[in-house]
C-alpha positions, 0 to 999 in steps of 0.5 A: 883530133880524134872525136870517136872510135868506132868498130866494125860495121860503122856507117860514116858519110851518110849525111854528105850522101843524102845532103849532097854536101862535102864530108865534115870529117875524115876516117882513118883505120888502125887495122887493115879494113874493108870499106864499102862505098855507096855513091849517090848514083848507086843509091839512085840506081838501087831505088830504080832497080829494087825499091824494096831494098831501097826502102829497107836501106833508107829505114836503116839510115833513118834509125841510125840517124835517130839513134845518133841524134838521141845520143848527141841530145843526151850528151848535151843534156848531161853536159848542161847539168 
C-alpha cells in the first residue's frame, strides 16, 4: 500500500538507524535513482572522526523529525475535527 510519495533528497530509515530497530516500511522507486546508505558503524565513525560534521548531521535529523512530527500532529488534529 502506498503511504506517501516523496521526491529527490528524501531521507528514509532514520528511525531504525537511531533506535537500532528494524525498518517499518519499504521504499520503491519509479525512476532510476541514486540511494545513499549511512550505516550505524559509519555514523559512529563520523562522530569519532569529525565531531562538527556529526553535530550538523544530528541537528539536520532532529529538524527533519520535528517537521515530520508537526505534520503528523496537524494531520491527526484535522482528522479529529
